[in-house]
Biopython code that builds the backbone (N, CA, C, O; Angstrom):
import numpy as np
from Bio.PDB.StructureBuilder import StructureBuilder

atoms = [
    (1, "MET", "N", (-42.749, 26.860, 0.863)),
    (1, "MET", "CA", (-43.043, 28.176, 1.409)),
    (1, "MET", "C", (-44.549, 28.383, 1.365)),
    (1, "MET", "O", (-45.180, 28.193, 0.325)),
    (2, "SER", "N", (-45.121, 28.773, 2.496)),
    (2, "SER", "CA", (-46.561, 29.030, 2.523)),
    (2, "SER", "C", (-46.790, 30.537, 2.559)),
    (2, "SER", "O", (-46.096, 31.272, 3.261)),
    (3, "PHE", "N", (-47.757, 30.968, 1.804)),
    (3, "PHE", "CA", (-48.073, 32.389, 1.757)),
    (3, "PHE", "C", (-49.286, 32.670, 2.638)),
    (3, "PHE", "O", (-50.159, 31.817, 2.800)),
    (4, "GLY", "N", (-49.332, 33.872, 3.206)),
    (4, "GLY", "CA", (-50.473, 34.260, 4.008)),
    (4, "GLY", "C", (-50.378, 33.849, 5.465)),
    (4, "GLY", "O", (-51.293, 34.124, 6.242)),
    (5, "ARG", "N", (-49.322, 33.216, 5.838)),
    (5, "ARG", "CA", (-49.164, 32.794, 7.223)),
    (5, "ARG", "C", (-47.807, 33.273, 7.719)),
    (5, "ARG", "O", (-46.793, 33.045, 7.060)),
    (6, "PRO", "N", (-47.776, 33.940, 8.882)),
    (6, "PRO", "CA", (-46.478, 34.408, 9.369)),
    (6, "PRO", "C", (-45.601, 33.224, 9.783)),
    (6, "PRO", "O", (-46.103, 32.171, 10.176)),
    (7, "PRO", "N", (-44.296, 33.416, 9.689)),
    (7, "PRO", "CA", (-43.405, 32.327, 10.102)),
    (7, "PRO", "C", (-43.508, 32.092, 11.609)),
    (7, "PRO", "O", (-43.841, 33.004, 12.365)),
    (8, "THR", "N", (-43.229, 30.908, 12.021)),
    (8, "THR", "CA", (-43.257, 30.587, 13.451)),
    (8, "THR", "C", (-41.834, 30.648, 14.004)),
    (8, "THR", "O", (-40.872, 30.229, 13.361)),
    (9, "PHE", "N", (-41.741, 31.183, 15.214)),
    (9, "PHE", "CA", (-40.453, 31.275, 15.881)),
    (9, "PHE", "C", (-40.556, 30.452, 17.159)),
    (9, "PHE", "O", (-41.445, 30.690, 17.976)),
    (10, "SER", "N", (-39.690, 29.521, 17.335)),
    (10, "SER", "CA", (-39.797, 28.630, 18.485)),
    (10, "SER", "C", (-39.345, 29.293, 19.786)),
    (10, "SER", "O", (-39.833, 28.911, 20.850)),
    (11, "ASN", "N", (-38.446, 30.258, 19.750)),
    (11, "ASN", "CA", (-37.926, 30.893, 20.962)),
    (11, "ASN", "C", (-38.530, 32.267, 21.232)),
    (11, "ASN", "O", (-38.027, 32.992, 22.089)),
    (12, "PHE", "N", (-39.577, 32.639, 20.536)),
    (12, "PHE", "CA", (-40.161, 33.969, 20.657)),
    (12, "PHE", "C", (-41.086, 34.022, 21.869)),
    (12, "PHE", "O", (-41.972, 33.181, 22.018)),
    (13, "GLN", "N", (-40.872, 35.028, 22.745)),
    (13, "GLN", "CA", (-41.723, 35.227, 23.908)),
    (13, "GLN", "C", (-42.267, 36.654, 23.890)),
    (13, "GLN", "O", (-41.537, 37.608, 23.622)),
    (14, "VAL", "N", (-43.542, 36.780, 24.176)),
    (14, "VAL", "CA", (-44.168, 38.091, 24.251)),
    (14, "VAL", "C", (-43.986, 38.603, 25.670)),
    (14, "VAL", "O", (-44.316, 37.912, 26.634)),
    (15, "LEU", "N", (-43.455, 39.830, 25.795)),
    (15, "LEU", "CA", (-43.229, 40.430, 27.101)),
    (15, "LEU", "C", (-44.207, 41.578, 27.317)),
    (15, "LEU", "O", (-44.469, 42.342, 26.388)),
    (16, "PRO", "N", (-44.752, 41.717, 28.522)),
    (16, "PRO", "CA", (-45.649, 42.843, 28.780)),
    (16, "PRO", "C", (-44.859, 44.149, 28.838)),
    (16, "PRO", "O", (-43.644, 44.119, 29.037)),
    (17, "PRO", "N", (-45.521, 45.294, 28.670)),
    (17, "PRO", "CA", (-44.828, 46.588, 28.778)),
    (17, "PRO", "C", (-44.234, 46.755, 30.172)),
    (17, "PRO", "O", (-44.773, 46.234, 31.148)),
    (18, "GLU", "N", (-43.131, 47.479, 30.260)),
    (18, "GLU", "CA", (-42.450, 47.666, 31.538)),
    (18, "GLU", "C", (-43.319, 48.372, 32.564)),
    (18, "GLU", "O", (-43.278, 48.017, 33.742)),
    (19, "ARG", "N", (-44.089, 49.339, 32.163)),
    (19, "ARG", "CA", (-44.897, 50.123, 33.090)),
    (19, "ARG", "C", (-46.378, 49.780, 33.019)),
    (19, "ARG", "O", (-47.211, 50.591, 33.425)),
    (20, "GLY", "N", (-46.723, 48.626, 32.527)),
    (20, "GLY", "CA", (-48.112, 48.219, 32.480)),
    (20, "GLY", "C", (-48.826, 48.778, 31.260)),
    (20, "GLY", "O", (-48.199, 49.280, 30.327)),
    (21, "SER", "N", (-50.136, 48.683, 31.287)),
    (21, "SER", "CA", (-50.929, 49.129, 30.148)),
    (21, "SER", "C", (-51.033, 50.650, 30.134)),
    (21, "SER", "O", (-50.812, 51.310, 31.150)),
    (22, "PHE", "N", (-51.362, 51.179, 28.999)),
    (22, "PHE", "CA", (-51.504, 52.617, 28.812)),
    (22, "PHE", "C", (-52.864, 52.836, 28.164)),
    (22, "PHE", "O", (-52.945, 53.010, 26.948)),
    (23, "PRO", "N", (-53.956, 52.831, 28.972)),
    (23, "PRO", "CA", (-55.301, 52.903, 28.395)),
    (23, "PRO", "C", (-55.535, 54.187, 27.597)),
    (23, "PRO", "O", (-54.954, 55.235, 27.876)),
    (24, "LEU", "N", (-56.396, 54.065, 26.609)),
    (24, "LEU", "CA", (-56.762, 55.219, 25.803)),
    (24, "LEU", "C", (-57.665, 56.151, 26.603)),
    (24, "LEU", "O", (-58.384, 55.728, 27.508)),
    (25, "ASP", "N", (-57.609, 57.402, 26.251)),
    (25, "ASP", "CA", (-58.393, 58.438, 26.922)),
    (25, "ASP", "C", (-59.729, 58.565, 26.193)),
    (25, "ASP", "O", (-59.953, 59.533, 25.467)),
    (26, "HIS", "N", (-60.619, 57.585, 26.388)),
    (26, "HIS", "CA", (-61.887, 57.558, 25.662)),
    (26, "HIS", "C", (-62.780, 58.755, 25.983)),
    (26, "HIS", "O", (-63.524, 59.216, 25.117)),
    (27, "ASP", "N", (-62.717, 59.260, 27.208)),
    (27, "ASP", "CA", (-63.578, 60.375, 27.605)),
    (27, "ASP", "C", (-62.959, 61.736, 27.309)),
    (27, "ASP", "O", (-63.601, 62.760, 27.547)),
    (28, "GLY", "N", (-61.742, 61.776, 26.803)),
    (28, "GLY", "CA", (-61.102, 63.038, 26.443)),
    (28, "GLY", "C", (-60.725, 63.899, 27.630)),
    (28, "GLY", "O", (-60.688, 65.125, 27.522)),
    (29, "GLU", "N", (-60.443, 63.272, 28.764)),
    (29, "GLU", "CA", (-60.127, 64.034, 29.971)),
    (29, "GLU", "C", (-58.815, 64.801, 29.858)),
    (29, "GLU", "O", (-58.654, 65.841, 30.497)),
    (30, "CYS", "N", (-57.883, 64.311, 29.061)),
    (30, "CYS", "CA", (-56.579, 64.963, 28.937)),
    (30, "CYS", "C", (-56.333, 65.483, 27.522)),
    (30, "CYS", "O", (-55.190, 65.734, 27.140)),
    (31, "THR", "N", (-57.396, 65.642, 26.754)),
    (31, "THR", "CA", (-57.250, 66.092, 25.371)),
    (31, "THR", "C", (-56.680, 67.506, 25.297)),
    (31, "THR", "O", (-55.854, 67.789, 24.430)),
    (32, "ALA", "N", (-57.103, 68.387, 26.182)),
    (32, "ALA", "CA", (-56.606, 69.769, 26.141)),
    (32, "ALA", "C", (-55.101, 69.799, 26.394)),
    (32, "ALA", "O", (-54.379, 70.519, 25.705)),
    (33, "ALA", "N", (-54.619, 69.037, 27.363)),
    (33, "ALA", "CA", (-53.187, 68.993, 27.657)),
    (33, "ALA", "C", (-52.422, 68.391, 26.486)),
    (33, "ALA", "O", (-51.328, 68.852, 26.158)),
    (34, "MET", "N", (-52.986, 67.367, 25.856)),
    (34, "MET", "CA", (-52.330, 66.730, 24.713)),
    (34, "MET", "C", (-52.229, 67.708, 23.542)),
    (34, "MET", "O", (-51.182, 67.804, 22.901)),
    (35, "ARG", "N", (-53.312, 68.430, 23.263)),
    (35, "ARG", "CA", (-53.298, 69.366, 22.133)),
    (35, "ARG", "C", (-52.343, 70.526, 22.367)),
    (35, "ARG", "O", (-51.694, 70.999, 21.434)),
    (36, "GLU", "N", (-52.257, 70.983, 23.599)),
    (36, "GLU", "CA", (-51.322, 72.055, 23.929)),
    (36, "GLU", "C", (-49.883, 71.587, 23.706)),
    (36, "GLU", "O", (-49.055, 72.329, 23.179)),
    (37, "TYR", "N", (-49.599, 70.358, 24.109)),
    (37, "TYR", "CA", (-48.265, 69.777, 23.907)),
    (37, "TYR", "C", (-47.959, 69.631, 22.422)),
    (37, "TYR", "O", (-46.866, 69.982, 21.978)),
    (38, "LEU", "N", (-48.914, 69.116, 21.649)),
    (38, "LEU", "CA", (-48.692, 68.938, 20.211)),
    (38, "LEU", "C", (-48.530, 70.280, 19.492)),
    (38, "LEU", "O", (-47.733, 70.390, 18.561)),
    (39, "ALA", "N", (-49.275, 71.290, 19.916)),
    (39, "ALA", "CA", (-49.119, 72.622, 19.326)),
    (39, "ALA", "C", (-47.734, 73.188, 19.633)),
    (39, "ALA", "O", (-47.122, 73.838, 18.786)),
    (40, "CYS", "N", (-47.247, 72.939, 20.841)),
    (40, "CYS", "CA", (-45.903, 73.391, 21.208)),
    (40, "CYS", "C", (-44.852, 72.697, 20.349)),
    (40, "CYS", "O", (-43.909, 73.334, 19.879)),
    (41, "LEU", "N", (-45.015, 71.396, 20.145)),
    (41, "LEU", "CA", (-44.069, 70.667, 19.297)),
    (41, "LEU", "C", (-44.064, 71.234, 17.879)),
    (41, "LEU", "O", (-43.005, 71.391, 17.272)),
    (42, "LYS", "N", (-45.246, 71.539, 17.358)),
    (42, "LYS", "CA", (-45.341, 72.083, 16.001)),
    (42, "LYS", "C", (-44.678, 73.459, 15.920)),
    (42, "LYS", "O", (-44.001, 73.774, 14.941)),
    (43, "ALA", "N", (-44.878, 74.268, 16.951)),
    (43, "ALA", "CA", (-44.305, 75.615, 16.962)),
    (43, "ALA", "C", (-42.790, 75.599, 17.101)),
    (43, "ALA", "O", (-42.117, 76.529, 16.659)),
    (44, "HIS", "N", (-42.249, 74.551, 17.710)),
    (44, "HIS", "CA", (-40.801, 74.466, 17.943)),
    (44, "HIS", "C", (-40.132, 73.415, 17.061)),
    (44, "HIS", "O", (-39.097, 72.866, 17.437)),
    (45, "GLN", "N", (-40.704, 73.129, 15.901)),
    (45, "GLN", "CA", (-40.144, 72.184, 14.936)),
    (45, "GLN", "C", (-39.789, 70.838, 15.593)),
    (45, "GLN", "O", (-38.693, 70.314, 15.395)),
    (46, "ASN", "N", (-40.725, 70.291, 16.372)),
    (46, "ASN", "CA", (-40.596, 68.991, 17.035)),
    (46, "ASN", "C", (-39.438, 68.911, 18.021)),
    (46, "ASN", "O", (-38.905, 67.828, 18.260)),
    (47, "ASN", "N", (-39.046, 70.038, 18.594)),
    (47, "ASN", "CA", (-38.008, 70.066, 19.617)),
    (47, "ASN", "C", (-38.670, 69.790, 20.971)),
    (47, "ASN", "O", (-39.240, 70.691, 21.586)),
    (48, "ASN", "N", (-38.589, 68.554, 21.420)),
    (48, "ASN", "CA", (-39.239, 68.162, 22.665)),
    (48, "ASN", "C", (-38.668, 68.903, 23.867)),
    (48, "ASN", "O", (-39.378, 69.089, 24.856)),
    (49, "GLY", "N", (-37.432, 69.322, 23.816)),
    (49, "GLY", "CA", (-36.823, 70.031, 24.933)),
    (49, "GLY", "C", (-37.548, 71.313, 25.284)),
    (49, "GLY", "O", (-37.577, 71.713, 26.448)),
    (50, "ALA", "N", (-38.134, 71.962, 24.286)),
    (50, "ALA", "CA", (-38.853, 73.209, 24.533)),
    (50, "ALA", "C", (-40.251, 72.966, 25.096)),
    (50, "ALA", "O", (-40.899, 73.899, 25.572)),
    (51, "CYS", "N", (-40.716, 71.726, 25.046)),
    (51, "CYS", "CA", (-42.100, 71.420, 25.441)),
    (51, "CYS", "C", (-42.183, 70.393, 26.567)),
    (51, "CYS", "O", (-43.253, 69.837, 26.815)),
    (52, "ARG", "N", (-41.081, 70.137, 27.244)),
    (52, "ARG", "CA", (-41.090, 69.093, 28.278)),
    (52, "ARG", "C", (-42.035, 69.414, 29.422)),
    (52, "ARG", "O", (-42.611, 68.505, 30.019)),
    (53, "HIS", "N", (-42.205, 70.699, 29.740)),
    (53, "HIS", "CA", (-43.124, 71.056, 30.823)),
    (53, "HIS", "C", (-44.556, 70.671, 30.470)),
    (53, "HIS", "O", (-45.333, 70.310, 31.354)),
    (54, "LEU", "N", (-44.917, 70.743, 29.188)),
    (54, "LEU", "CA", (-46.254, 70.348, 28.761)),
    (54, "LEU", "C", (-46.392, 68.829, 28.726)),
    (54, "LEU", "O", (-47.467, 68.293, 28.994)),
    (55, "SER", "N", (-45.317, 68.146, 28.399)),
    (55, "SER", "CA", (-45.320, 66.688, 28.440)),
    (55, "SER", "C", (-45.538, 66.210, 29.869)),
    (55, "SER", "O", (-46.282, 65.259, 30.108)),
    (56, "LYS", "N", (-44.890, 66.869, 30.807)),
    (56, "LYS", "CA", (-45.057, 66.535, 32.223)),
    (56, "LYS", "C", (-46.492, 66.815, 32.666)),
    (56, "LYS", "O", (-47.069, 66.028, 33.416)),
    (57, "ALA", "N", (-47.067, 67.910, 32.217)),
    (57, "ALA", "CA", (-48.446, 68.242, 32.566)),
    (57, "ALA", "C", (-49.417, 67.212, 31.998)),
    (57, "ALA", "O", (-50.409, 66.872, 32.644)),
    (58, "TYR", "N", (-49.139, 66.715, 30.798)),
    (58, "TYR", "CA", (-49.986, 65.693, 30.185)),
    (58, "TYR", "C", (-49.930, 64.397, 30.996)),
    (58, "TYR", "O", (-50.961, 63.777, 31.260)),
    (59, "LEU", "N", (-48.738, 63.999, 31.381)),
    (59, "LEU", "CA", (-48.613, 62.779, 32.187)),
    (59, "LEU", "C", (-49.258, 62.960, 33.555)),
    (59, "LEU", "O", (-49.850, 62.022, 34.089)),
    (60, "ALA", "N", (-49.148, 64.152, 34.124)),
    (60, "ALA", "CA", (-49.812, 64.431, 35.405)),
    (60, "ALA", "C", (-51.322, 64.296, 35.256)),
    (60, "ALA", "O", (-51.987, 63.747, 36.134)),
    (61, "CYS", "N", (-51.862, 64.790, 34.157)),
    (61, "CYS", "CA", (-53.295, 64.676, 33.895)),
    (61, "CYS", "C", (-53.697, 63.208, 33.802)),
    (61, "CYS", "O", (-54.719, 62.806, 34.358)),
    (62, "ARG", "N", (-52.907, 62.417, 33.111)),
    (62, "ARG", "CA", (-53.211, 60.989, 32.972)),
    (62, "ARG", "C", (-53.170, 60.287, 34.327)),
    (62, "ARG", "O", (-53.991, 59.410, 34.597)),
    (63, "MET", "N", (-52.219, 60.666, 35.174)),
    (63, "MET", "CA", (-52.138, 60.045, 36.496)),
    (63, "MET", "C", (-53.322, 60.469, 37.361)),
    (63, "MET", "O", (-53.885, 59.643, 38.079)),
    (64, "GLU", "N", (-53.706, 61.737, 37.303)),
    (64, "GLU", "CA", (-54.828, 62.233, 38.097)),
    (64, "GLU", "C", (-56.148, 61.576, 37.694)),
    (64, "GLU", "O", (-57.019, 61.374, 38.540)),
    (65, "ASN", "N", (-56.305, 61.244, 36.420)),
    (65, "ASN", "CA", (-57.534, 60.642, 35.922)),
    (65, "ASN", "C", (-57.451, 59.120, 35.840)),
    (65, "ASN", "O", (-58.286, 58.477, 35.204)),
    (66, "GLU", "N", (-56.445, 58.557, 36.484)),
    (66, "GLU", "CA", (-56.239, 57.109, 36.560)),
    (66, "GLU", "C", (-56.150, 56.449, 35.183)),
    (66, "GLU", "O", (-56.633, 55.335, 34.983)),
    (67, "LEU", "N", (-55.526, 57.154, 34.239)),
    (67, "LEU", "CA", (-55.273, 56.581, 32.918)),
    (67, "LEU", "C", (-53.891, 55.957, 32.850)),
    (67, "LEU", "O", (-53.530, 55.329, 31.854)),
    (68, "MET", "N", (-53.129, 56.132, 33.902)),
    (68, "MET", "CA", (-51.851, 55.452, 34.043)),
    (68, "MET", "C", (-51.527, 55.374, 35.532)),
    (68, "MET", "O", (-52.068, 56.129, 36.340)),
    (69, "GLU", "N", (-50.653, 54.466, 35.872)),
    (69, "GLU", "CA", (-50.287, 54.278, 37.266)),
    (69, "GLU", "C", (-49.507, 55.485, 37.771)),
    (69, "GLU", "O", (-48.643, 56.014, 37.071)),
    (70, "LYS", "N", (-49.816, 55.913, 38.983)),
    (70, "LYS", "CA", (-49.092, 57.052, 39.558)),
    (70, "LYS", "C", (-47.651, 56.649, 39.826)),
    (70, "LYS", "O", (-47.372, 55.565, 40.338)),
    (71, "ASP", "N", (-46.746, 57.548, 39.466)),
    (71, "ASP", "CA", (-45.316, 57.305, 39.623)),
    (71, "ASP", "C", (-44.636, 58.639, 39.862)),
    (71, "ASP", "O", (-45.194, 59.698, 39.573)),
    (72, "SER", "N", (-43.452, 58.579, 40.381)),
    (72, "SER", "CA", (-42.669, 59.777, 40.619)),
    (72, "SER", "C", (-42.203, 60.347, 39.278)),
    (72, "SER", "O", (-41.835, 59.605, 38.368)),
    (73, "PHE", "N", (-42.225, 61.676, 39.174)),
    (73, "PHE", "CA", (-41.743, 62.288, 37.937)),
    (73, "PHE", "C", (-40.255, 62.057, 37.738)),
    (73, "PHE", "O", (-39.772, 62.089, 36.606)),
    (74, "ALA", "N", (-39.528, 61.828, 38.808)),
    (74, "ALA", "CA", (-38.109, 61.500, 38.677)),
    (74, "ALA", "C", (-37.942, 60.178, 37.932)),
    (74, "ALA", "O", (-37.013, 60.024, 37.138)),
    (75, "ASN", "N", (-38.833, 59.232, 38.184)),
    (75, "ASN", "CA", (-38.779, 57.944, 37.481)),
    (75, "ASN", "C", (-39.188, 58.076, 36.025)),
    (75, "ASN", "O", (-38.812, 57.244, 35.199)),
    (76, "LEU", "N", (-39.949, 59.105, 35.701)),
    (76, "LEU", "CA", (-40.410, 59.317, 34.331)),
    (76, "LEU", "C", (-39.489, 60.238, 33.537)),
    (76, "LEU", "O", (-39.758, 60.530, 32.371)),
    (77, "GLY", "N", (-38.405, 60.696, 34.160)),
    (77, "GLY", "CA", (-37.444, 61.538, 33.452)),
    (77, "GLY", "C", (-37.697, 63.022, 33.568)),
    (77, "GLY", "O", (-37.173, 63.800, 32.770)),
    (78, "PHE", "N", (-38.489, 63.435, 34.543)),
    (78, "PHE", "CA", (-38.817, 64.848, 34.703)),
    (78, "PHE", "C", (-38.332, 65.409, 36.030)),
    (78, "PHE", "O", (-38.941, 66.341, 36.555)),
    (79, "ALA", "N", (-37.264, 64.874, 36.584)),
    (79, "ALA", "CA", (-36.762, 65.340, 37.879)),
    (79, "ALA", "C", (-36.229, 66.765, 37.792)),
    (79, "ALA", "O", (-36.252, 67.491, 38.787)),
    (80, "ASP", "N", (-35.754, 67.175, 36.630)),
    (80, "ASP", "CA", (-35.146, 68.494, 36.474)),
    (80, "ASP", "C", (-36.163, 69.598, 36.189)),
    (80, "ASP", "O", (-35.788, 70.769, 36.116)),
    (81, "ILE", "N", (-37.439, 69.252, 36.026)),
    (81, "ILE", "CA", (-38.459, 70.248, 35.711)),
    (81, "ILE", "C", (-39.246, 70.551, 36.972)),
    (81, "ILE", "O", (-39.756, 69.631, 37.612)),
    (82, "PRO", "N", (-39.359, 71.827, 37.348)),
    (82, "PRO", "CA", (-40.127, 72.161, 38.550)),
    (82, "PRO", "C", (-41.597, 71.815, 38.377)),
    (82, "PRO", "O", (-42.056, 71.523, 37.272)),
    (83, "SER", "N", (-42.313, 71.853, 39.460)),
    (83, "SER", "CA", (-43.732, 71.517, 39.458)),
    (83, "SER", "C", (-44.466, 72.348, 38.419)),
    (83, "SER", "O", (-44.218, 73.546, 38.278)),
    (84, "SER", "N", (-45.376, 71.701, 37.690)),
    (84, "SER", "CA", (-46.106, 72.400, 36.628)),
    (84, "SER", "C", (-47.321, 73.149, 37.163)),
    (84, "SER", "O", (-48.027, 73.814, 36.405)),
    (85, "GLU", "N", (-47.564, 73.042, 38.459)),
    (85, "GLU", "CA", (-48.707, 73.743, 39.024)),
    (85, "GLU", "C", (-48.389, 75.231, 39.133)),
    (85, "GLU", "O", (-47.372, 75.608, 39.715)),
    (86, "PRO", "N", (-49.249, 76.071, 38.579)),
    (86, "PRO", "CA", (-48.995, 77.514, 38.684)),
    (86, "PRO", "C", (-49.214, 77.979, 40.115)),
    (86, "PRO", "O", (-50.017, 77.395, 40.842)),
    (87, "PRO", "N", (-48.505, 79.027, 40.523)),
    (87, "PRO", "CA", (-48.724, 79.538, 41.878)),
    (87, "PRO", "C", (-50.142, 80.066, 42.010)),
    (87, "PRO", "O", (-50.715, 80.543, 41.031)),
    (88, "PRO", "N", (-50.715, 79.990, 43.197)),
    (88, "PRO", "CA", (-52.095, 80.474, 43.348)),
    (88, "PRO", "C", (-52.182, 81.964, 43.078)),
    (88, "PRO", "O", (-51.330, 82.741, 43.508)),
    (89, "ALA", "N", (-53.211, 82.344, 42.371)),
    (89, "ALA", "CA", (-53.410, 83.761, 42.036)),
    (89, "ALA", "C", (-53.948, 84.487, 43.261)),
    (89, "ALA", "O", (-54.752, 83.932, 44.009)),
    (90, "PRO", "N", (-53.509, 85.725, 43.469)),
    (90, "PRO", "CA", (-54.043, 86.476, 44.608)),
    (90, "PRO", "C", (-55.521, 86.761, 44.400)),
    (90, "PRO", "O", (-55.979, 86.953, 43.273)),
    (91, "ALA", "N", (-56.245, 86.784, 45.482)),
    (91, "ALA", "CA", (-57.687, 87.045, 45.400)),
    (91, "ALA", "C", (-57.901, 88.495, 44.974)),
    (91, "ALA", "O", (-57.228, 89.393, 45.480)),
    (92, "PRO", "N", (-58.822, 88.730, 44.057)),
    (92, "PRO", "CA", (-59.070, 90.116, 43.617)),
    (92, "PRO", "C", (-59.723, 90.909, 44.745)),
    (92, "PRO", "O", (-60.530, 90.394, 45.519)),
    (93, "GLU", "N", (-59.348, 92.154, 44.803)),
    (93, "GLU", "CA", (-59.920, 93.024, 45.826)),
    (93, "GLU", "C", (-61.335, 93.398, 45.415)),
    (93, "GLU", "O", (-61.584, 93.706, 44.249)),
    (94, "PRO", "N", (-62.256, 93.375, 46.360)),
    (94, "PRO", "CA", (-63.626, 93.747, 45.993)),
    (94, "PRO", "C", (-63.694, 95.231, 45.668)),
    (94, "PRO", "O", (-63.046, 96.062, 46.305)),
    (95, "GLU", "N", (-64.496, 95.538, 44.660)),
    (95, "GLU", "CA", (-64.648, 96.932, 44.266)),
    (95, "GLU", "C", (-65.576, 97.628, 45.268)),
    (95, "GLU", "O", (-66.566, 97.048, 45.714)),
    (96, "PRO", "N", (-65.245, 98.873, 45.616)),
    (96, "PRO", "CA", (-66.125, 99.587, 46.543)),
    (96, "PRO", "C", (-67.467, 99.856, 45.875)),
    (96, "PRO", "O", (-67.533, 100.172, 44.687)),
    (97, "LYS", "N", (-68.522, 99.728, 46.648)),
    (97, "LYS", "CA", (-69.849, 99.983, 46.119)),
    (97, "LYS", "C", (-70.055, 101.495, 45.969)),
    (97, "LYS", "O", (-69.716, 102.289, 46.846)),
    (98, "LYS", "N", (-70.609, 101.838, 44.851)),
    (98, "LYS", "CA", (-70.865, 103.257, 44.596)),
    (98, "LYS", "C", (-72.365, 103.500, 44.790)),
    (98, "LYS", "O", (-73.210, 102.755, 44.294)),
    (99, "ASP", "N", (-72.648, 104.534, 45.503)),
    (99, "ASP", "CA", (-74.049, 104.908, 45.669)),
    (99, "ASP", "C", (-74.509, 105.649, 44.416)),
    (99, "ASP", "O", (-73.892, 106.615, 43.968)),
    (100, "ARG", "N", (-75.595, 105.164, 43.881)),
    (100, "ARG", "CA", (-76.129, 105.831, 42.706)),
    (100, "ARG", "C", (-77.470, 106.453, 43.057)),
    (100, "ARG", "O", (-78.311, 105.859, 43.731)),
    (101, "LEU", "N", (-77.626, 107.653, 42.578)),
    (101, "LEU", "CA", (-78.896, 108.338, 42.751)),
    (101, "LEU", "C", (-79.737, 108.147, 41.498)),
    (101, "LEU", "O", (-79.260, 108.317, 40.376)),
    (102, "LEU", "N", (-80.947, 107.805, 41.705)),
    (102, "LEU", "CA", (-81.830, 107.609, 40.554)),
    (102, "LEU", "C", (-82.699, 108.790, 40.328)),
    (102, "LEU", "O", (-83.505, 108.795, 39.398)),
]
sb = StructureBuilder()
sb.init_structure("model")
sb.init_model(0)
sb.init_chain("A")
sb.init_seg("    ")
for serial, (resi, resn, name, xyz) in enumerate(atoms, 1):
    if name == "N":
        sb.init_residue(resn, " ", resi, " ")
    sb.init_atom(name, np.array(xyz, "f"), 0.0, 1.0, " ", f" {name:<3s}", serial, name[0])
structure = sb.get_structure()
């Protein structure tokens, strides 16, 4: 028996990940989405079901910033969650100008 050396396996093959590499977010482009998701998990005692919309938003951020390959959300398990994009806010009405006397 030799110590300090892992055993060798003759039939062992290394397989690549199914969806390719998952690069790290070195520039912090999706850090805000990640922290929001983690805060939601903490608030809901790690119940992912309550935070799936934030998980989808995080993956969308990663796809938009080319940190992962773009894929359909149905393939990622989010087919049942509506789009995470908020509806556009109505434009604020301009305030009428008031004439001031000096």
